[in-house]
Structure formats: C-alpha cells, structure tokens
C-alpha positions, -999 to +999 in steps of 0.1 A: +218-559-242+238-540-217+222-545-183+249-527-162+237-490-160+272-474-156+286-494-185+256-485-206+260-448-198+296-449-208+287-466-241+259-440-247+284-412-239+309-426-263+283-426-291+271-391-284+307-377-285+307-386-322+299-353-340+265-363-353+228-365-343+216-399-331+180-408-335+165-423-303+156-455-321+192-460-334+206-455-299+181-480-285+192-506-310+229-499-304+224-503-266+199-531-268+174-513-246+141-495-250+137-459-261+123-451-227+155-464-211+175-442-236+155-412-224+162-420-188+199-425-195+200-391-213+185-375-182+212-391-161+239-377-184+224-342-181+224-345-143+262-353-145+268-321-165+268-334-201+249-309-223+228-333-244+205-316-268+172-332-280+155-325-312+118-328-318+103-352-343+087-386-349+119-404-340+136-377-319+173-372-320+201-365-295+235-348-298+262-335-274+267-298-277+292-273-262+284-264-226+298-241-199+323-266-186+344-293-201+329-327-191+350-359-190+356-374-224+352-411-233+378-423-259+379-456-277+412-475-281+422-459-314+414-424-302+434-428-270+464-441-289+463-413-315+461-386-288+489-401-268+512-405-298+506-369-308+512-355-274+543-377-268+558-365-302+552-329-294+564-330-258+596-349-266+608-321-289+595-290-271+575-280-301+560-245-302+524-247-288+530-278-267+531-263-232+528-275-197+490-280-201+496-305-229+522-324-209+497-326-179+471-340-203+496-366-215+504-375-179+468-380-171+461-400-202+491-423-198+482-429-161+449-446-171+460-463-204+458-500-202+491-519-206+481-531-241+474-495-253+506-482-237+525-508-256+508-498-288+517-461-282+554-470-276+555-493-306+540-468-329+562-439-318+593-461-322+583-471-357+578-435-369+602-407-377+586-372-374+599-346-399+607-318-375+635-294-368+662-314-351+681-285-335+663-288-301+672-314-275+651-345-275+634-356-242+618-388-232+581-381-228+581-402-196+605-377-181+581-349-188+550-367-176+567-376-142+577-340-137+543-326-148+525-350-124+548-339-095+541-302-103+503-308-104+503-330-073+527-307-054+551-337-047+588-333-040+608-344-070+642-362-069+664-365-100+700-367-112+713-336-131+742-331-155+755-296-156+770-280-187+805-289-177+795-325-172+793-324-134+768-349-120+746-341-090+715-353-073+687-329-065+657-329-043+633-302-053+598-287-049+588-284-086+569-252-094+564-251-132+575-266-165+583-240-191+589-245-228+610-220-247+601-235-280+633-254-283+638-267-248+619-276-217+629-262-183+618-270-148+615-241-124+618-255-089+629-247-053+661-267-047+660-280-011+697-288-011+708-253-022+679-236-003+672-214-033+652-213-066+668-229-096+660-236-133+669-270-147+671-280-184+649-310-187+671-327-213+699-328-186+676-344-160+681-381-152+657-406-137+632-382-121+607-397-096+581-382-073+589-390-037+553-389-025+561-362+000+537-332-004+547-296+001+530-262+003+539-241-027+564-213-021+560-178-036+582-174-067+605-143-061+601-128-096+568-127-114+556-159-131+577-189-141+584-178-176+596-144-164+617-160-137+633-183-164+641-153-187+658-134-159+677-165-147+691-170-182+701-134-184+719-136-151+738-166-165+724-191-140+716-216-168+747-223-188+745-226-225+719-199-229+725-162-237+704-131-242+704-111-275+691-077-286+685-069-323+669-040-342+652-046-375+645-019-401+609-031-406+576-029-387+569-054-360+542-072-379+565-080-408+593-093-385+569-114-365+557-131-396+593-140-406+608-149-372+600-179-350+580-169-320+603-187-296+631-162-304+610-133-291+582-110-299+591-079-319+582-046-304+579-012-322+610+009-315+601+046-322+627+073-326+655+049-337+682+066-358+678+070-396+647+057-413+624+063-384+588+069-393+570+057-425+545+076-446+518+068-420+540+080-391+544+045-377+579+034-365+599+016-392+621-001-367+613-028-343+633-045-316+636-082-306+650-092-273+651-129-264+672-158-252+684-189-269+709-217-265+715-220-303+750-213-316+756-176-325+764-187-361+730-203-365+713-172-350+732-149-373+720-168-404+684-169-390+684-132-385+696-127-420+667-148-433+641-123-420+648-103-452+654-068-440+683-047-426+691-053-390+716-042-363+728-064-335+731-047-301+741-077-280+759-099-274+794-092-287+798-128-299+767-124-321+780-091-335+813-107-344+794-137-360+773-114-381+804-094-392+821-126-403+790-138-421+789-106-440+825-110-451+819-146-462+788-136-482+807-108-499+834-132-510+809-157-522+791-131-543+824-120-558 
C-alpha cells in the first residue's frame, strides 16, 4: 500500500498513461487502496489538468484522453531510455524532422535522468550503429543539449570555434536559435566579441558551456532564424556552403517527391522557355533554389537522380560538374 499521496498520484498517473481503460477495482488493487481513495485521487489529477475520463458501469473505468493542453508525462525507466536514445541519434546526425524543439526536449529529459539511466542511454547508443546517410557531419548530442538549454534559458554561451581554414577562436555569444538544414546544425547568435550577428556550424563548435549570465533577446535583423541563415550562406558568411538554382522540366509535385526536402522546395515556374504549359495549362517547369555544403559532384548526381530534364542556372561550379558528368555518362554508355 502506498501511503504517500504524491507518490501514489504519480503511480496512478503512470498507469493511466498506458493506452487502455482501467477498472476502478484494478486500480485500487494495484495501488493498495480503496476504490474511494482512487476516486479522490482521480479528482486530484483532474484539478491538476489531466483529462481523466470515467465510464459508467458496475465496476467503473478510467482512461486518460486528449485534452486542450499537454500535461506532464510520467515515464518509466525503459520509456525514458528509449526516448533519449532516439532523440540523441536523430540530433547527432541532424536528421530531417529533428528540429530545435526535439533538441530542447532531449535537453529537458537528460537534465532529470538519474545517473543510472544516463549511463544506460550512453551505453546503448555506443553499442548500436544506425543505418543512416553518413554524408552529414556528426555532432555529440551533449553539444546540442547545452546549446538548446542556453537558447531556451537566454544564457550567454561560450565556446571554441574552428573556422573552415582551421583557425581556432573563442566566442562569447547570445544564442538566438538552433537551425537544422537537414544535413547540418547551425547556431544563430549575436557574437559579443564581433558586436554583430553570426551563424556557426555546430559541428565546428568545441566545448560549449552556458555562463549563467542572462540577457535580453535582441531583434534579429532579417526575418526569422532560418531566413537569416539562408541569407548568410548566400552572402558567403558561412564557408563551405553555396547557393544553387536549378530548373526541372516537370511539375513541382513530381520533383518534390524525388528530391530531399532539405535541398529546397520546388516552386512552379510559369513561362519558362520551351515546353511551358501542359495539357491542363499548368506549368511544366519548376524551380529549386537552396543551399548546401555538399560537393558539387554529389549534387550533380543527385539532381540527375530526379529522373527528368533539368538546367542549372547557378553556380558555375555546378554547371561545370553537370557538363563533366554528361561527358562521362556518354563515354560509359558507348
């Protein structure tokens, strides 16, 4: 029998978060209390904002349903380890769909994990090899969680940084947002030493730590963090990245299904040279503009894999790479 009311409420909440209906008698047996106590505890959970639904009947049943707000979750050891391992794997490789919100969730979870569970998470991750695309830079999840916590807590962040040419420097920043491009993580921050906004590739960050000094957020000069990053890359502030512009002789829906979303979203391009306008009058060409740090040779092959004619507008290096690829493919076919 659990005599401590808070502990009993947590145990009851853990049971109710299992997707099933619990008869009142079974809950009473599990908790070692009377059915009347179970009813009182259910009322307490409702007062705390948990939407517990009761069903009528001889025994009566209870289940947790979706409400207007997300109440706190109670996880057992195995559930917490599974979630942490999944988030760490995704965050470390900047997988598509794993954005700043996921990293913040990981930071919160790892902050409260007991040492024994944190050790299990590290051991399990070290003993597994995920089958993922290895082209993106790998990042220690701890790096991301420290940075995400600093962003959320509005704490100044200090770290070492290695530029593309190998130059090492130490930065003191006011972190604004973490942005994932699908292949890499970036930090958008105000650099106090340079007295200006900067973007930092997270895989080049070394030993980040939050200083504890709070700051009032500054206004980003150009739109949101993602837009600022795109413009920064186009201006060449972040070495190793380049912008590209490609026309495909196909509708945007077809190209979107064949091209990774992190390369850019196809947009219809009406009135574009020969072949414009299908039988339904819709544009037959679409345009993709994006940024990437991948070698132009890789991008040329990836564009070819879309499976339709295309024309490269920029950059010149990509144009040359596509031309060379065409020559090689012609020789191979001969």
